VEXMIVO-889044 format. One record per atom (N, C-alpha, C): residue number from 0; residue in one letter; chain; atom name; x, y, z. Coordinates in steps of 0.02 Angstrom, whole numbers, always signed. Example, Ala and Ser with C-alpha at 12.3 -4.5 7.8 and 13.67 -1.06 7.14 Angstrom:
BEGIN
<site vextor="0" sero="A" nudo="A" romar="N" X="+660" Y="-284" Z="+390"/>
<site vextor="0" sero="A" nudo="A" romar="CA" X="+615" Y="-225" Z="+390"/>
<site vextor="0" sero="A" nudo="A" romar="C" X="+660" Y="-165" Z="+390"/>
<site vextor="1" sero="S" nudo="A" romar="N" X="+642" Y="-112" Z="+354"/>
<site vextor="1" sero="S" nudo="A" romar="CA" X="+684" Y="-53" Z="+357"/>
<site vextor="1" sero="S" nudo="A" romar="C" X="+645" Y="+2" Z="+394"/>
//
This chain:
BEGIN
<site vextor="0" sero="M" nudo="A" romar="N" X="+3534" Y="+3571" Z="+6951"/>
<site vextor="0" sero="M" nudo="A" romar="CA" X="+3523" Y="+3533" Z="+6890"/>
<site vextor="0" sero="M" nudo="A" romar="C" X="+3557" Y="+3466" Z="+6899"/>
<site vextor="1" sero="G" nudo="A" romar="N" X="+3524" Y="+3413" Z="+6878"/>
<site vextor="1" sero="G" nudo="A" romar="CA" X="+3551" Y="+3346" Z="+6885"/>
<site vextor="1" sero="G" nudo="A" romar="C" X="+3604" Y="+3330" Z="+6833"/>
<site vextor="2" sero="F" nudo="A" romar="N" X="+3637" Y="+3274" Z="+6843"/>
<site vextor="2" sero="F" nudo="A" romar="CA" X="+3691" Y="+3253" Z="+6798"/>
<site vextor="2" sero="F" nudo="A" romar="C" X="+3667" Y="+3246" Z="+6726"/>
<site vextor="3" sero="L" nudo="A" romar="N" X="+3610" Y="+3213" Z="+6715"/>
<site vextor="3" sero="L" nudo="A" romar="CA" X="+3585" Y="+3203" Z="+6647"/>
<site vextor="3" sero="L" nudo="A" romar="C" X="+3567" Y="+3269" Z="+6614"/>
<site vextor="4" sero="G" nudo="A" romar="N" X="+3539" Y="+3315" Z="+6653"/>
<site vextor="4" sero="G" nudo="A" romar="CA" X="+3523" Y="+3381" Z="+6626"/>
<site vextor="4" sero="G" nudo="A" romar="C" X="+3585" Y="+3418" Z="+6602"/>
<site vextor="5" sero="R" nudo="A" romar="N" X="+3638" Y="+3414" Z="+6642"/>
<site vextor="5" sero="R" nudo="A" romar="CA" X="+3701" Y="+3446" Z="+6622"/>
<site vextor="5" sero="R" nudo="A" romar="C" X="+3732" Y="+3411" Z="+6561"/>
<site vextor="6" sero="L" nudo="A" romar="N" X="+3725" Y="+3346" Z="+6559"/>
<site vextor="6" sero="L" nudo="A" romar="CA" X="+3755" Y="+3307" Z="+6505"/>
<site vextor="6" sero="L" nudo="A" romar="C" X="+3718" Y="+3317" Z="+6439"/>
<site vextor="7" sero="F" nudo="A" romar="N" X="+3652" Y="+3313" Z="+6441"/>
<site vextor="7" sero="F" nudo="A" romar="CA" X="+3613" Y="+3314" Z="+6379"/>
<site vextor="7" sero="F" nudo="A" romar="C" X="+3576" Y="+3379" Z="+6367"/>
<site vextor="8" sero="G" nudo="A" romar="N" X="+3570" Y="+3422" Z="+6416"/>
<site vextor="8" sero="G" nudo="A" romar="CA" X="+3532" Y="+3484" Z="+6408"/>
<site vextor="8" sero="G" nudo="A" romar="C" X="+3457" Y="+3470" Z="+6411"/>
<site vextor="9" sero="F" nudo="A" romar="N" X="+3419" Y="+3523" Z="+6405"/>
<site vextor="9" sero="F" nudo="A" romar="CA" X="+3347" Y="+3517" Z="+6409"/>
<site vextor="9" sero="F" nudo="A" romar="C" X="+3316" Y="+3549" Z="+6347"/>
<site vextor="10" sero="S" nudo="A" romar="N" X="+3259" Y="+3522" Z="+6328"/>
<site vextor="10" sero="S" nudo="A" romar="CA" X="+3223" Y="+3552" Z="+6271"/>
<site vextor="10" sero="S" nudo="A" romar="C" X="+3182" Y="+3610" Z="+6298"/>
<site vextor="11" sero="V" nudo="A" romar="N" X="+3164" Y="+3654" Z="+6252"/>
<site vextor="11" sero="V" nudo="A" romar="CA" X="+3126" Y="+3714" Z="+6269"/>
<site vextor="11" sero="V" nudo="A" romar="C" X="+3052" Y="+3700" Z="+6262"/>
<site vextor="12" sero="D" nudo="A" romar="N" X="+3014" Y="+3715" Z="+6313"/>
<site vextor="12" sero="D" nudo="A" romar="CA" X="+2941" Y="+3708" Z="+6312"/>
<site vextor="12" sero="D" nudo="A" romar="C" X="+2912" Y="+3769" Z="+6276"/>
<site vextor="13" sero="E" nudo="A" romar="N" X="+2886" Y="+3758" Z="+6217"/>
<site vextor="13" sero="E" nudo="A" romar="CA" X="+2860" Y="+3814" Z="+6176"/>
<site vextor="13" sero="E" nudo="A" romar="C" X="+2800" Y="+3848" Z="+6210"/>
<site vextor="14" sero="R" nudo="A" romar="N" X="+2763" Y="+3813" Z="+6252"/>
<site vextor="14" sero="R" nudo="A" romar="CA" X="+2708" Y="+3845" Z="+6288"/>
<site vextor="14" sero="R" nudo="A" romar="C" X="+2735" Y="+3899" Z="+6335"/>
<site vextor="15" sero="L" nudo="A" romar="N" X="+2792" Y="+3886" Z="+6365"/>
<site vextor="15" sero="L" nudo="A" romar="CA" X="+2823" Y="+3934" Z="+6409"/>
<site vextor="15" sero="L" nudo="A" romar="C" X="+2847" Y="+3995" Z="+6369"/>
<site vextor="16" sero="V" nudo="A" romar="N" X="+2876" Y="+3982" Z="+6311"/>
<site vextor="16" sero="V" nudo="A" romar="CA" X="+2898" Y="+4036" Z="+6267"/>
<site vextor="16" sero="V" nudo="A" romar="C" X="+2838" Y="+4079" Z="+6248"/>
<site vextor="17" sero="D" nudo="A" romar="N" X="+2782" Y="+4047" Z="+6230"/>
<site vextor="17" sero="D" nudo="A" romar="CA" X="+2722" Y="+4084" Z="+6212"/>
<site vextor="17" sero="D" nudo="A" romar="C" X="+2695" Y="+4124" Z="+6271"/>
<site vextor="18" sero="E" nudo="A" romar="N" X="+2699" Y="+4097" Z="+6331"/>
<site vextor="18" sero="E" nudo="A" romar="CA" X="+2677" Y="+4134" Z="+6391"/>
<site vextor="18" sero="E" nudo="A" romar="C" X="+2720" Y="+4196" Z="+6401"/>
<site vextor="19" sero="I" nudo="A" romar="N" X="+2785" Y="+4189" Z="+6394"/>
<site vextor="19" sero="I" nudo="A" romar="CA" X="+2830" Y="+4246" Z="+6402"/>
<site vextor="19" sero="I" nudo="A" romar="C" X="+2813" Y="+4300" Z="+6351"/>
<site vextor="20" sero="I" nudo="A" romar="N" X="+2803" Y="+4280" Z="+6288"/>
<site vextor="20" sero="I" nudo="A" romar="CA" X="+2786" Y="+4327" Z="+6236"/>
<site vextor="20" sero="I" nudo="A" romar="C" X="+2721" Y="+4363" Z="+6252"/>
<site vextor="21" sero="S" nudo="A" romar="N" X="+2672" Y="+4326" Z="+6276"/>
<site vextor="21" sero="S" nudo="A" romar="CA" X="+2608" Y="+4355" Z="+6294"/>
<site vextor="21" sero="S" nudo="A" romar="C" X="+2616" Y="+4406" Z="+6351"/>
<site vextor="22" sero="L" nudo="A" romar="N" X="+2656" Y="+4389" Z="+6401"/>
<site vextor="22" sero="L" nudo="A" romar="CA" X="+2668" Y="+4436" Z="+6456"/>
<site vextor="22" sero="L" nudo="A" romar="C" X="+2704" Y="+4499" Z="+6432"/>
<site vextor="23" sero="L" nudo="A" romar="N" X="+2753" Y="+4490" Z="+6389"/>
<site vextor="23" sero="L" nudo="A" romar="CA" X="+2789" Y="+4548" Z="+6362"/>
<site vextor="23" sero="L" nudo="A" romar="C" X="+2744" Y="+4592" Z="+6319"/>
<site vextor="24" sero="N" nudo="A" romar="N" X="+2699" Y="+4560" Z="+6281"/>
<site vextor="24" sero="N" nudo="A" romar="CA" X="+2651" Y="+4599" Z="+6242"/>
<site vextor="24" sero="N" nudo="A" romar="C" X="+2605" Y="+4640" Z="+6287"/>
<site vextor="25" sero="R" nudo="A" romar="N" X="+2584" Y="+4611" Z="+6343"/>
<site vextor="25" sero="R" nudo="A" romar="CA" X="+2541" Y="+4647" Z="+6389"/>
<site vextor="25" sero="R" nudo="A" romar="C" X="+2578" Y="+4706" Z="+6420"/>
<site vextor="26" sero="I" nudo="A" romar="N" X="+2642" Y="+4698" Z="+6435"/>
<site vextor="26" sero="I" nudo="A" romar="CA" X="+2682" Y="+4754" Z="+6460"/>
<site vextor="26" sero="I" nudo="A" romar="C" X="+2682" Y="+4811" Z="+6409"/>
<site vextor="27" sero="D" nudo="A" romar="N" X="+2691" Y="+4794" Z="+6345"/>
<site vextor="27" sero="D" nudo="A" romar="CA" X="+2688" Y="+4845" Z="+6292"/>
<site vextor="27" sero="D" nudo="A" romar="C" X="+2620" Y="+4881" Z="+6292"/>
<site vextor="28" sero="Q" nudo="A" romar="N" X="+2566" Y="+4842" Z="+6299"/>
<site vextor="28" sero="Q" nudo="A" romar="CA" X="+2499" Y="+4872" Z="+6300"/>
<site vextor="28" sero="Q" nudo="A" romar="C" X="+2490" Y="+4918" Z="+6360"/>
<site vextor="29" sero="I" nudo="A" romar="N" X="+2513" Y="+4896" Z="+6417"/>
<site vextor="29" sero="I" nudo="A" romar="CA" X="+2508" Y="+4938" Z="+6477"/>
<site vextor="29" sero="I" nudo="A" romar="C" X="+2544" Y="+5004" Z="+6468"/>
<site vextor="30" sero="C" nudo="A" romar="N" X="+2604" Y="+5001" Z="+6442"/>
<site vextor="30" sero="C" nudo="A" romar="CA" X="+2643" Y="+5062" Z="+6431"/>
<site vextor="30" sero="C" nudo="A" romar="C" X="+2609" Y="+5107" Z="+6379"/>
<site vextor="31" sero="G" nudo="A" romar="N" X="+2579" Y="+5076" Z="+6329"/>
<site vextor="31" sero="G" nudo="A" romar="CA" X="+2544" Y="+5115" Z="+6278"/>
<site vextor="31" sero="G" nudo="A" romar="C" X="+2479" Y="+5145" Z="+6303"/>
<site vextor="32" sero="E" nudo="A" romar="N" X="+2446" Y="+5113" Z="+6350"/>
<site vextor="32" sero="E" nudo="A" romar="CA" X="+2383" Y="+5138" Z="+6377"/>
<site vextor="32" sero="E" nudo="A" romar="C" X="+2394" Y="+5202" Z="+6417"/>
<site vextor="33" sero="D" nudo="A" romar="N" X="+2439" Y="+5198" Z="+6464"/>
<site vextor="33" sero="D" nudo="A" romar="CA" X="+2451" Y="+5256" Z="+6508"/>
<site vextor="33" sero="D" nudo="A" romar="C" X="+2515" Y="+5243" Z="+6548"/>
<site vextor="34" sero="Y" nudo="A" romar="N" X="+2571" Y="+5264" Z="+6519"/>
<site vextor="34" sero="Y" nudo="A" romar="CA" X="+2635" Y="+5250" Z="+6550"/>
<site vextor="34" sero="Y" nudo="A" romar="C" X="+2640" Y="+5280" Z="+6620"/>
<site vextor="35" sero="S" nudo="A" romar="N" X="+2614" Y="+5341" Z="+6629"/>
<site vextor="35" sero="S" nudo="A" romar="CA" X="+2620" Y="+5373" Z="+6695"/>
<site vextor="35" sero="S" nudo="A" romar="C" X="+2579" Y="+5334" Z="+6747"/>
<site vextor="36" sero="A" nudo="A" romar="N" X="+2520" Y="+5308" Z="+6728"/>
<site vextor="36" sero="A" nudo="A" romar="CA" X="+2481" Y="+5268" Z="+6776"/>
<site vextor="36" sero="A" nudo="A" romar="C" X="+2515" Y="+5201" Z="+6789"/>
<site vextor="37" sero="A" nudo="A" romar="N" X="+2546" Y="+5174" Z="+6738"/>
<site vextor="37" sero="A" nudo="A" romar="CA" X="+2580" Y="+5110" Z="+6745"/>
<site vextor="37" sero="A" nudo="A" romar="C" X="+2639" Y="+5114" Z="+6794"/>
<site vextor="38" sero="T" nudo="A" romar="N" X="+2669" Y="+5172" Z="+6797"/>
<site vextor="38" sero="T" nudo="A" romar="CA" X="+2728" Y="+5180" Z="+6841"/>
<site vextor="38" sero="T" nudo="A" romar="C" X="+2710" Y="+5213" Z="+6908"/>
<site vextor="39" sero="K" nudo="A" romar="N" X="+2647" Y="+5231" Z="+6917"/>
<site vextor="39" sero="K" nudo="A" romar="CA" X="+2626" Y="+5262" Z="+6980"/>
<site vextor="39" sero="K" nudo="A" romar="C" X="+2604" Y="+5208" Z="+7029"/>
<site vextor="40" sero="E" nudo="A" romar="N" X="+2636" Y="+5208" Z="+7086"/>
<site vextor="40" sero="E" nudo="A" romar="CA" X="+2623" Y="+5157" Z="+7138"/>
<site vextor="40" sero="E" nudo="A" romar="C" X="+2549" Y="+5154" Z="+7157"/>
<site vextor="41" sero="G" nudo="A" romar="N" X="+2522" Y="+5092" Z="+7159"/>
<site vextor="41" sero="G" nudo="A" romar="CA" X="+2455" Y="+5081" Z="+7183"/>
<site vextor="41" sero="G" nudo="A" romar="C" X="+2400" Y="+5084" Z="+7130"/>
<site vextor="42" sero="T" nudo="A" romar="N" X="+2416" Y="+5104" Z="+7069"/>
<site vextor="42" sero="T" nudo="A" romar="CA" X="+2364" Y="+5106" Z="+7018"/>
<site vextor="42" sero="T" nudo="A" romar="C" X="+2353" Y="+5035" Z="+6992"/>
<site vextor="43" sero="P" nudo="A" romar="N" X="+2293" Y="+5022" Z="+6964"/>
<site vextor="43" sero="P" nudo="A" romar="CA" X="+2281" Y="+4955" Z="+6937"/>
<site vextor="43" sero="P" nudo="A" romar="C" X="+2332" Y="+4934" Z="+6884"/>
<site vextor="44" sero="L" nudo="A" romar="N" X="+2351" Y="+4980" Z="+6840"/>
<site vextor="44" sero="L" nudo="A" romar="CA" X="+2401" Y="+4963" Z="+6789"/>
<site vextor="44" sero="L" nudo="A" romar="C" X="+2468" Y="+4948" Z="+6821"/>
<site vextor="45" sero="N" nudo="A" romar="N" X="+2487" Y="+4985" Z="+6872"/>
<site vextor="45" sero="N" nudo="A" romar="CA" X="+2550" Y="+4972" Z="+6907"/>
<site vextor="45" sero="N" nudo="A" romar="C" X="+2549" Y="+4904" Z="+6941"/>
<site vextor="46" sero="N" nudo="A" romar="N" X="+2492" Y="+4888" Z="+6972"/>
<site vextor="46" sero="N" nudo="A" romar="CA" X="+2486" Y="+4822" Z="+7005"/>
<site vextor="46" sero="N" nudo="A" romar="C" X="+2491" Y="+4765" Z="+6954"/>
<site vextor="47" sero="E" nudo="A" romar="N" X="+2459" Y="+4774" Z="+6896"/>
<site vextor="47" sero="E" nudo="A" romar="CA" X="+2463" Y="+4723" Z="+6844"/>
<site vextor="47" sero="E" nudo="A" romar="C" X="+2535" Y="+4716" Z="+6819"/>
<site vextor="48" sero="W" nudo="A" romar="N" X="+2569" Y="+4773" Z="+6809"/>
<site vextor="48" sero="W" nudo="A" romar="CA" X="+2638" Y="+4773" Z="+6787"/>
<site vextor="48" sero="W" nudo="A" romar="C" X="+2681" Y="+4733" Z="+6836"/>
<site vextor="49" sero="K" nudo="A" romar="N" X="+2673" Y="+4746" Z="+6900"/>
<site vextor="49" sero="K" nudo="A" romar="CA" X="+2712" Y="+4711" Z="+6951"/>
<site vextor="49" sero="K" nudo="A" romar="C" X="+2698" Y="+4636" Z="+6951"/>
<site vextor="50" sero="T" nudo="A" romar="N" X="+2635" Y="+4618" Z="+6941"/>
<site vextor="50" sero="T" nudo="A" romar="CA" X="+2616" Y="+4547" Z="+6938"/>
<site vextor="50" sero="T" nudo="A" romar="C" X="+2651" Y="+4513" Z="+6879"/>
<site vextor="51" sero="I" nudo="A" romar="N" X="+2652" Y="+4547" Z="+6822"/>
<site vextor="51" sero="I" nudo="A" romar="CA" X="+2685" Y="+4520" Z="+6762"/>
<site vextor="51" sero="I" nudo="A" romar="C" X="+2760" Y="+4514" Z="+6774"/>
<site vextor="52" sero="D" nudo="A" romar="N" X="+2790" Y="+4567" Z="+6802"/>
<site vextor="52" sero="D" nudo="A" romar="CA" X="+2862" Y="+4565" Z="+6818"/>
<site vextor="52" sero="D" nudo="A" romar="C" X="+2878" Y="+4506" Z="+6863"/>
<site vextor="53" sero="N" nudo="A" romar="N" X="+2837" Y="+4496" Z="+6914"/>
<site vextor="53" sero="N" nudo="A" romar="CA" X="+2849" Y="+4440" Z="+6961"/>
<site vextor="53" sero="N" nudo="A" romar="C" X="+2843" Y="+4373" Z="+6925"/>
<site vextor="54" sero="R" nudo="A" romar="N" X="+2794" Y="+4366" Z="+6881"/>
<site vextor="54" sero="R" nudo="A" romar="CA" X="+2786" Y="+4303" Z="+6844"/>
<site vextor="54" sero="R" nudo="A" romar="C" X="+2846" Y="+4291" Z="+6799"/>
<site vextor="55" sero="L" nudo="A" romar="N" X="+2868" Y="+4344" Z="+6764"/>
<site vextor="55" sero="L" nudo="A" romar="CA" X="+2927" Y="+4336" Z="+6721"/>
<site vextor="55" sero="L" nudo="A" romar="C" X="+2988" Y="+4315" Z="+6761"/>
<site vextor="56" sero="Y" nudo="A" romar="N" X="+2999" Y="+4347" Z="+6819"/>
<site vextor="56" sero="Y" nudo="A" romar="CA" X="+3055" Y="+4328" Z="+6861"/>
<site vextor="56" sero="Y" nudo="A" romar="C" X="+3049" Y="+4255" Z="+6883"/>
<site vextor="57" sero="N" nudo="A" romar="N" X="+2989" Y="+4235" Z="+6905"/>
<site vextor="57" sero="N" nudo="A" romar="CA" X="+2979" Y="+4166" Z="+6928"/>
<site vextor="57" sero="N" nudo="A" romar="C" X="+2991" Y="+4116" Z="+6872"/>
<site vextor="58" sero="I" nudo="A" romar="N" X="+2971" Y="+4132" Z="+6812"/>
<site vextor="58" sero="I" nudo="A" romar="CA" X="+2985" Y="+4088" Z="+6755"/>
<site vextor="58" sero="I" nudo="A" romar="C" X="+3060" Y="+4081" Z="+6747"/>
<site vextor="59" sero="G" nudo="A" romar="N" X="+3097" Y="+4136" Z="+6750"/>
<site vextor="59" sero="G" nudo="A" romar="CA" X="+3170" Y="+4133" Z="+6745"/>
<site vextor="59" sero="G" nudo="A" romar="C" X="+3200" Y="+4089" Z="+6799"/>
<site vextor="60" sero="Q" nudo="A" romar="N" X="+3176" Y="+4096" Z="+6861"/>
<site vextor="60" sero="Q" nudo="A" romar="CA" X="+3202" Y="+4055" Z="+6915"/>
<site vextor="60" sero="Q" nudo="A" romar="C" X="+3186" Y="+3982" Z="+6905"/>
<site vextor="61" sero="E" nudo="A" romar="N" X="+3125" Y="+3967" Z="+6883"/>
<site vextor="61" sero="E" nudo="A" romar="CA" X="+3105" Y="+3898" Z="+6869"/>
<site vextor="61" sero="E" nudo="A" romar="C" X="+3150" Y="+3868" Z="+6815"/>
<site vextor="62" sero="L" nudo="A" romar="N" X="+3164" Y="+3906" Z="+6763"/>
<site vextor="62" sero="L" nudo="A" romar="CA" X="+3208" Y="+3882" Z="+6710"/>
<site vextor="62" sero="L" nudo="A" romar="C" X="+3277" Y="+3868" Z="+6737"/>
<site vextor="63" sero="Y" nudo="A" romar="N" X="+3303" Y="+3914" Z="+6778"/>
<site vextor="63" sero="Y" nudo="A" romar="CA" X="+3369" Y="+3904" Z="+6806"/>
<site vextor="63" sero="Y" nudo="A" romar="C" X="+3371" Y="+3842" Z="+6850"/>
<site vextor="64" sero="D" nudo="A" romar="N" X="+3320" Y="+3833" Z="+6891"/>
<site vextor="64" sero="D" nudo="A" romar="CA" X="+3317" Y="+3774" Z="+6935"/>
<site vextor="64" sero="D" nudo="A" romar="C" X="+3315" Y="+3709" Z="+6894"/>
<site vextor="65" sero="K" nudo="A" romar="N" X="+3281" Y="+3711" Z="+6837"/>
<site vextor="65" sero="K" nudo="A" romar="CA" X="+3274" Y="+3651" Z="+6796"/>
<site vextor="65" sero="K" nudo="A" romar="C" X="+3336" Y="+3638" Z="+6753"/>
<site vextor="66" sero="G" nudo="A" romar="N" X="+3364" Y="+3690" Z="+6723"/>
<site vextor="66" sero="G" nudo="A" romar="CA" X="+3418" Y="+3679" Z="+6675"/>
<site vextor="66" sero="G" nudo="A" romar="C" X="+3474" Y="+3729" Z="+6676"/>
<site vextor="67" sero="G" nudo="A" romar="N" X="+3476" Y="+3771" Z="+6726"/>
<site vextor="67" sero="G" nudo="A" romar="CA" X="+3531" Y="+3819" Z="+6732"/>
<site vextor="67" sero="G" nudo="A" romar="C" X="+3529" Y="+3873" Z="+6679"/>
<site vextor="68" sero="M" nudo="A" romar="N" X="+3586" Y="+3907" Z="+6674"/>
<site vextor="68" sero="M" nudo="A" romar="CA" X="+3592" Y="+3962" Z="+6626"/>
<site vextor="68" sero="M" nudo="A" romar="C" X="+3582" Y="+3938" Z="+6554"/>
<site vextor="69" sero="N" nudo="A" romar="N" X="+3601" Y="+3877" Z="+6541"/>
<site vextor="69" sero="N" nudo="A" romar="CA" X="+3594" Y="+3850" Z="+6473"/>
<site vextor="69" sero="N" nudo="A" romar="C" X="+3521" Y="+3850" Z="+6451"/>
<site vextor="70" sero="L" nudo="A" romar="N" X="+3476" Y="+3827" Z="+6494"/>
<site vextor="70" sero="L" nudo="A" romar="CA" X="+3405" Y="+3826" Z="+6478"/>
<site vextor="70" sero="L" nudo="A" romar="C" X="+3377" Y="+3897" Z="+6474"/>
<site vextor="71" sero="M" nudo="A" romar="N" X="+3398" Y="+3940" Z="+6519"/>
<site vextor="71" sero="M" nudo="A" romar="CA" X="+3375" Y="+4010" Z="+6515"/>
<site vextor="71" sero="M" nudo="A" romar="C" X="+3395" Y="+4041" Z="+6448"/>
<site vextor="72" sero="R" nudo="A" romar="N" X="+3456" Y="+4030" Z="+6427"/>
<site vextor="72" sero="R" nudo="A" romar="CA" X="+3478" Y="+4059" Z="+6362"/>
<site vextor="72" sero="R" nudo="A" romar="C" X="+3439" Y="+4029" Z="+6304"/>
<site vextor="73" sero="K" nudo="A" romar="N" X="+3425" Y="+3964" Z="+6308"/>
<site vextor="73" sero="K" nudo="A" romar="CA" X="+3385" Y="+3933" Z="+6254"/>
<site vextor="73" sero="K" nudo="A" romar="C" X="+3316" Y="+3964" Z="+6249"/>
<site vextor="74" sero="V" nudo="A" romar="N" X="+3284" Y="+3974" Z="+6306"/>
<site vextor="74" sero="V" nudo="A" romar="CA" X="+3217" Y="+4004" Z="+6306"/>
<site vextor="74" sero="V" nudo="A" romar="C" X="+3221" Y="+4076" Z="+6282"/>
<site vextor="75" sero="Y" nudo="A" romar="N" X="+3270" Y="+4113" Z="+6307"/>
<site vextor="75" sero="Y" nudo="A" romar="CA" X="+3279" Y="+4183" Z="+6285"/>
<site vextor="75" sero="Y" nudo="A" romar="C" X="+3287" Y="+4186" Z="+6209"/>
<site vextor="76" sero="D" nudo="A" romar="N" X="+3328" Y="+4142" Z="+6182"/>
<site vextor="76" sero="D" nudo="A" romar="CA" X="+3339" Y="+4140" Z="+6109"/>
<site vextor="76" sero="D" nudo="A" romar="C" X="+3274" Y="+4123" Z="+6072"/>
<site vextor="77" sero="R" nudo="A" romar="N" X="+3235" Y="+4078" Z="+6099"/>
<site vextor="77" sero="R" nudo="A" romar="CA" X="+3171" Y="+4060" Z="+6066"/>
<site vextor="77" sero="R" nudo="A" romar="C" X="+3123" Y="+4119" Z="+6067"/>
<site vextor="78" sero="V" nudo="A" romar="N" X="+3120" Y="+4155" Z="+6122"/>
<site vextor="78" sero="V" nudo="A" romar="CA" X="+3077" Y="+4215" Z="+6126"/>
<site vextor="78" sero="V" nudo="A" romar="C" X="+3099" Y="+4265" Z="+6073"/>
<site vextor="79" sero="Y" nudo="A" romar="N" X="+3164" Y="+4276" Z="+6068"/>
<site vextor="79" sero="Y" nudo="A" romar="CA" X="+3191" Y="+4323" Z="+6019"/>
<site vextor="79" sero="Y" nudo="A" romar="C" X="+3176" Y="+4300" Z="+5948"/>
<site vextor="80" sero="K" nudo="A" romar="N" X="+3186" Y="+4236" Z="+5934"/>
<site vextor="80" sero="K" nudo="A" romar="CA" X="+3175" Y="+4209" Z="+5866"/>
<site vextor="80" sero="K" nudo="A" romar="C" X="+3102" Y="+4209" Z="+5846"/>
<site vextor="81" sero="K" nudo="A" romar="N" X="+3057" Y="+4208" Z="+5894"/>
<site vextor="81" sero="K" nudo="A" romar="CA" X="+2986" Y="+4210" Z="+5878"/>
<site vextor="81" sero="K" nudo="A" romar="C" X="+2962" Y="+4281" Z="+5865"/>
<site vextor="82" sero="G" nudo="A" romar="N" X="+3008" Y="+4327" Z="+5859"/>
<site vextor="82" sero="G" nudo="A" romar="CA" X="+2990" Y="+4395" Z="+5840"/>
<site vextor="82" sero="G" nudo="A" romar="C" X="+2982" Y="+4443" Z="+5897"/>
<site vextor="83" sero="R" nudo="A" romar="N" X="+3000" Y="+4422" Z="+5956"/>
<site vextor="83" sero="R" nudo="A" romar="CA" X="+2994" Y="+4466" Z="+6014"/>
<site vextor="83" sero="R" nudo="A" romar="C" X="+3061" Y="+4502" Z="+6022"/>
<site vextor="84" sero="L" nudo="A" romar="N" X="+3065" Y="+4561" Z="+5992"/>
<site vextor="84" sero="L" nudo="A" romar="CA" X="+3130" Y="+4595" Z="+5987"/>
<site vextor="84" sero="L" nudo="A" romar="C" X="+3147" Y="+4637" Z="+6048"/>
<site vextor="85" sero="T" nudo="A" romar="N" X="+3101" Y="+4646" Z="+6094"/>
<site vextor="85" sero="T" nudo="A" romar="CA" X="+3117" Y="+4686" Z="+6153"/>
<site vextor="85" sero="T" nudo="A" romar="C" X="+3143" Y="+4642" Z="+6209"/>
<site vextor="86" sero="G" nudo="A" romar="N" X="+3193" Y="+4603" Z="+6191"/>
<site vextor="86" sero="G" nudo="A" romar="CA" X="+3222" Y="+4556" Z="+6239"/>
<site vextor="86" sero="G" nudo="A" romar="C" X="+3254" Y="+4590" Z="+6299"/>
<site vextor="87" sero="R" nudo="A" romar="N" X="+3271" Y="+4653" Z="+6292"/>
<site vextor="87" sero="R" nudo="A" romar="CA" X="+3302" Y="+4688" Z="+6348"/>
<site vextor="87" sero="R" nudo="A" romar="C" X="+3256" Y="+4688" Z="+6409"/>
<site vextor="88" sero="Y" nudo="A" romar="N" X="+3191" Y="+4694" Z="+6398"/>
<site vextor="88" sero="Y" nudo="A" romar="CA" X="+3144" Y="+4692" Z="+6455"/>
<site vextor="88" sero="Y" nudo="A" romar="C" X="+3148" Y="+4625" Z="+6491"/>
<site vextor="89" sero="L" nudo="A" romar="N" X="+3152" Y="+4572" Z="+6452"/>
<site vextor="89" sero="L" nudo="A" romar="CA" X="+3157" Y="+4505" Z="+6482"/>
<site vextor="89" sero="L" nudo="A" romar="C" X="+3224" Y="+4498" Z="+6518"/>
<site vextor="90" sero="E" nudo="A" romar="N" X="+3277" Y="+4524" Z="+6490"/>
<site vextor="90" sero="E" nudo="A" romar="CA" X="+3342" Y="+4522" Z="+6524"/>
<site vextor="90" sero="E" nudo="A" romar="C" X="+3337" Y="+4555" Z="+6592"/>
<site vextor="91" sero="R" nudo="A" romar="N" X="+3304" Y="+4613" Z="+6596"/>
<site vextor="91" sero="R" nudo="A" romar="CA" X="+3297" Y="+4649" Z="+6659"/>
<site vextor="91" sero="R" nudo="A" romar="C" X="+3252" Y="+4610" Z="+6707"/>
<site vextor="92" sero="A" nudo="A" romar="N" X="+3197" Y="+4583" Z="+6681"/>
<site vextor="92" sero="A" nudo="A" romar="CA" X="+3149" Y="+4547" Z="+6724"/>
<site vextor="92" sero="A" nudo="A" romar="C" X="+3182" Y="+4485" Z="+6755"/>
<site vextor="93" sero="W" nudo="A" romar="N" X="+3229" Y="+4454" Z="+6720"/>
<site vextor="93" sero="W" nudo="A" romar="CA" X="+3262" Y="+4394" Z="+6746"/>
<site vextor="93" sero="W" nudo="A" romar="C" X="+3323" Y="+4410" Z="+6789"/>
<site vextor="94" sero="D" nudo="A" romar="N" X="+3340" Y="+4473" Z="+6797"/>
<site vextor="94" sero="D" nudo="A" romar="CA" X="+3399" Y="+4491" Z="+6836"/>
<site vextor="94" sero="D" nudo="A" romar="C" X="+3394" Y="+4462" Z="+6906"/>
<site vextor="95" sero="G" nudo="A" romar="N" X="+3444" Y="+4424" Z="+6925"/>
<site vextor="95" sero="G" nudo="A" romar="CA" X="+3445" Y="+4392" Z="+6991"/>
<site vextor="95" sero="G" nudo="A" romar="C" X="+3415" Y="+4322" Z="+6994"/>
<site vextor="96" sero="A" nudo="A" romar="N" X="+3382" Y="+4301" Z="+6940"/>
<site vextor="96" sero="A" nudo="A" romar="CA" X="+3357" Y="+4232" Z="+6937"/>
<site vextor="96" sero="A" nudo="A" romar="C" X="+3416" Y="+4187" Z="+6922"/>
<site vextor="97" sero="G" nudo="A" romar="N" X="+3433" Y="+4144" Z="+6969"/>
<site vextor="97" sero="G" nudo="A" romar="CA" X="+3493" Y="+4103" Z="+6960"/>
<site vextor="97" sero="G" nudo="A" romar="C" X="+3554" Y="+4148" Z="+6953"/>
<site vextor="98" sero="D" nudo="A" romar="N" X="+3594" Y="+4135" Z="+6903"/>
<site vextor="98" sero="D" nudo="A" romar="CA" X="+3654" Y="+4175" Z="+6890"/>
<site vextor="98" sero="D" nudo="A" romar="C" X="+3642" Y="+4229" Z="+6838"/>
<site vextor="99" sero="W" nudo="A" romar="N" X="+3580" Y="+4239" Z="+6817"/>
<site vextor="99" sero="W" nudo="A" romar="CA" X="+3564" Y="+4287" Z="+6764"/>
<site vextor="99" sero="W" nudo="A" romar="C" X="+3576" Y="+4358" Z="+6789"/>
<site vextor="100" sero="R" nudo="A" romar="N" X="+3611" Y="+4397" Z="+6748"/>
<site vextor="100" sero="R" nudo="A" romar="CA" X="+3623" Y="+4468" Z="+6763"/>
<site vextor="100" sero="R" nudo="A" romar="C" X="+3601" Y="+4508" Z="+6703"/>
<site vextor="101" sero="G" nudo="A" romar="N" X="+3549" Y="+4547" Z="+6711"/>
<site vextor="101" sero="G" nudo="A" romar="CA" X="+3521" Y="+4582" Z="+6654"/>
<site vextor="101" sero="G" nudo="A" romar="C" X="+3525" Y="+4656" Z="+6657"/>
//
């Protein structure tokens, strides 16, 4: 993160927040459709789940690269405030992105 980013912080891109919420909603749908298929290696639902997990992780890493833990926390808080109460899944998905430990 650059000097100005550390000094002034970064604003939260609401489109990114909406994307995270959409991904988390799809995880809920997958689990509701067939949890055993979603967790069984090689099934279409499992492959989709892994793709979503990877995207969530990459978003976390992108946020860290742009604004560090401060920006990650801001986005996490926005997701939570927009009514996405299963933040624990996001915490886990971001584990290892930058300094995030979930």
